[in-house]
C-alpha positions, 0 to 999 in steps of 0.5 A: 390619659396623663395629660387628660387627667391633669387638664380635668383636675385643673378645669374642675378645680378638684385638686390643689398642688399646694394641699395634701390629700389622703389616697385610699389605695387597695393596690388594685388597678384603679387606685394604683392608676390614681396614685401614679397620676397624682405623682405625675401631676405633682399633687401631694398625697399620703396613702391609706390602706386597709388589710381586711383579712378576707383573702389570706396571703393575698391580703397580706401581699396587697398590703406589702405591695402598697407599702413598698410602693409608698416607701420607695417614693417617700410617701407617708403610709397609713395602715389599718388591719381589720377583722372584718368578718368578726366586725360584720358578725358583731353588728349583724351586717354583710361583709361588704357593708362591714368593709365599707364602714371600716375603711371610711371610718379609718380614712376620715380618722386619718384625714382629721388627725393629720389635717389633710385636705380631702380623701381621694377615691379611685371610682371611675366611669364604669363604677358610676354606671354600675352604681346607677344600675344597682340603684335602679334595680333596688328601686330609686328616685331621681337622685339614684340616677345622680350616681356618685359625685366628684366631690362630696364633703371631704370625698373627692373622685378625680377619675369619674370621667375616665373609663376602666378601659382608659385606666387599664391602657394607661397602666399597661402603656406606662408599665405601672404595676398593680395587684389583681383581686381575683374576687372581682372575677367572681359573680357572687356579689351583685355588683360583680354579677352586673359588671361581668354578666349584665352590662356587657349585654346592654352595651351590645344592644346599641353601637353607642349604648355606653355613651348614650346611657351616660348622656341620659344619666347626665340629662336626668341629673340636670332635670333632678337639679331643676326639680330640686330648685322648684321644690325649694321654691314650692316649699318656701311658698306653701309650707308654714311652720308654727311652734315646731309644727309644719302645715300644708293645706290639701289645696296646695298639693292635691292637684299638682302634677308630681305631687307625690314627689313633692310630698316625698322630698318634704317628708323624707328628712323626717323618716317617711319613705316614697311608698308612704308619700305615694299612698298619701298622695293617692288617698288625699281625697279620702283621708279622714280627719284624725288619720296619722302616718308615722315616720322616724320620730315624726308624725303626719296628722290630717285635719279637715283642711291641712296636714301637720308634720310634728315630732312624736310626743315624748313619753309621759308617764304622769307625775304626782305633785306634792304640796311642798314642791316649788317646780313643775317640769314637763316636756313642754317646759317648766313652771315655777310654783308660788304660794301666797297667803294673802289676796292675789291677782289673776295672772293674765297670761293664759299659759299660767294659772292661779288657783284657789289653794284652799280648794285643792287636795294634795297630792295633785296629779299631772297626766295626759288627758284621755277620752271621757275627761270632763271639766268645768271651764272658767266662766261656765256652769256646766261640764264639757268634754276635754275633746270638745273643748279642744275642738272649740278652741281649734287646737290642732290635732298634732298638739292635742296629743301633748295636752296635759291636765292637773287633777285634784281630788279626782277633778280636773283643775287645769287644762295645763297652759290653756284654761283652769276649771271654774271651781278652782278660780279665785274668788273675793274670799280667796286668801291662799293661792297656788300660782303656776308661772311658766319659765 
C-alpha cells in the first residue's frame, strides 16, 4: 500500500514534500496509518490530537499514545483537552456534533496560527460509502452522493481511495501500532449501526457489490457536475437581476424537464429547501399573483408573469420628522433636507421631492404605506388608492412592501421616491420650500 499511496498523492498532486501539513490524529487505525504513510513518503507534518474526555482512562491513554509516537519522531504535537459533554449541553446539540465542532475549530486554529499548508484527515473508502448511504437515508439530492472530497479548502483526505481492509493489512504487515476505540463496536450511533449491521448485508447481495456501488456513485457524481454546469448556463441566460431583485419568467421554467431541481439550485443559497422548490414547481400553473414563499432572510414573490427573489424588508417602525431636522435616514438610503425661503425650482429627479413648506404641518410622519391609503398624485384632481397607483406604475410586488409615505396633518404629501401629492406642489406663489435630495 505504501507504494500505491505515494503514487496516488503524486498523481493527484494532493501533497507537496516542500510544504508542512497538520495531521488530525486520534490514535486509531486510520489516522495512525496515515501518519506512518506520510513519514514513509517524506511528507512533513505536525500532529493535532483532541482529548474529548468521553471515555475516561481510554481517552487519556489515546492522548499519551499519540503524543509519545510524535515525540519519538520529533514531530510537533498540538493538544486540546475538551469538556465535550458540557459543550454539547451548553449549545443544545448532540455529543457527536459537539465533538465535530470542537475538533474542526481546533484544527483550523492551529493551521492558521502556524501557517500550515493543509489539514490532513484519514477518511477512507469505507467512510465514503457510509457517508453516502447516511445522506441517502436522510434524504438527499445529487450532491449527497458526491460524498467527501479529496480536497476541500484546507481539508485534504489522501486515503479516500483506499479501503479499511487495505489499511488494516498495511498496518499489520508492517507491525505498526494503533489504539482501538471500543465505542466503534457499539451500534448506538447510526454510522456504527450502518457499518456493523447494514452494509455487510448489502455487500453480500452481489459478488462485486462494493465495486459496483463505487462505480455508480462516481457516475452519478459526474452526472451531477454536468447538471451543475448546465444550471450555471441556464441561470445566466434566464435569470435577470435589477436593483437587488432577481426575476425568473414562468415561461422559462414551467415546462423544463427537471425544473424542480433548477429551482432548488437557484433558491437554496437563499434559505429555501428542496420541498419548497418542488411545491413551487408543481403549482406554477395555479399560484396566484401576490403569493409569497419565505426562505432564510429572503422572499420569493409571484407576479402575473414572473417570480421575484428579494431580501426580506428591514423592519421599519416609522419615523417622526421634526421641523428643525436636516436629514432623513431610511433603510433604502438617506436624504438631505434643504429649506429655502425664496422662489425655488422643481427637482427633475423623480427620487427627490420639493414641497411647498407653507402647506406642511409639522411634525411629519414617515411610515410604510398601508391598505386604504389614498393621495392626490401630482397632476391629478382626484384621490387614488396607493395600491392602484403602484399597480399603474407597474411597481413589482417585491418592491411594493418597501414603499413609504410622508404624511403631513393626516394627508399623504409624498410617496417617497416616486411621486409627491398635488396639494403639496410648488405654485407661482410658493416662496418657502422643503427639498428632499437623495444622497
